[in-house]
N, C-alpha and C positions, 0 to 999 in steps of 0.2 A: 505491498498501499504506499509505503514512504518511497519506494523508487518510482514510483507510480506519479505521485505528487510533485518529487524533484524533476521527473522528466516533462510533466504536463508544465509547470513551471519555466524551467528552462526553457522549453519551446513557444512560450508566450513571451517568455523576453526578449528571446529572439527575434520574434516574430514584430513587438513594438521596435525593435533596436533597430528593425529592417526597413520601419518607415522614413522615408524618404531617403532611402539607396536605392542603387541600379537596380532589377531584378538579379539579373548574375552575381552581383558582391553579396546579395541579401540570400541567395540560395546557397552560395560557397558558406557564407557564416552557418546558415544553418545547418549545415550538413557536417562542419567541424564541430559543433556545439554539439550534434546527436555522435559524433563519432566518443566527443570525449566523455558522454554520458554513458555513453556505451560500454567502453574500456574500465570507466569506473565501477561499472555495475558488473563486470566480468571476473573484473580482478580477486571477489570473495569467491568465484566458483573454482577459480585455477587452483585458490589457495587450497580450498576443500579439495579436488582431487587430486592433488600432491599429496596431502595427506593421506586419502584411500589408500594412494598406490603405495603409499610407504608402510602405511598400516596392511595390505594384502601383503606385500612382500613377506611380515613380519611373520604371519600368517601362514605360509608357507615355507618359512625356512624351521616353524614350529611344527607345522604336521610332516616336514620331511625328516626332523630327528625324532616326531613321538616314532612313526614307521620305521626308523632304524633300530629304533629301542625295542620296538613288538620282534623285528627279526630274529635282531642279535637272541632278545629270551627265544624263541622258537628253535634258535638252532643250540643254543644251551641246552633246554629242554629234550630236543632230540639228542644230543649228543652221549644222556646220561643212562 
């Protein structure tokens, strides 16, 4: 909700600031504003994805270690 409100207010500001400018300059300013908003909104998602990837890697390592322990225990039990 806050991001939507921020985006709407930035578009409104860009539209009001564009009054009196040539259409090409106004469109370029609006595009730059939209790109900046999109980049700032995407940053938390990128951070979350990186954290998730790290967690998945740790979980995979733990699963590999557990499987190795099971194999070792089974081999030890079979040799007795």
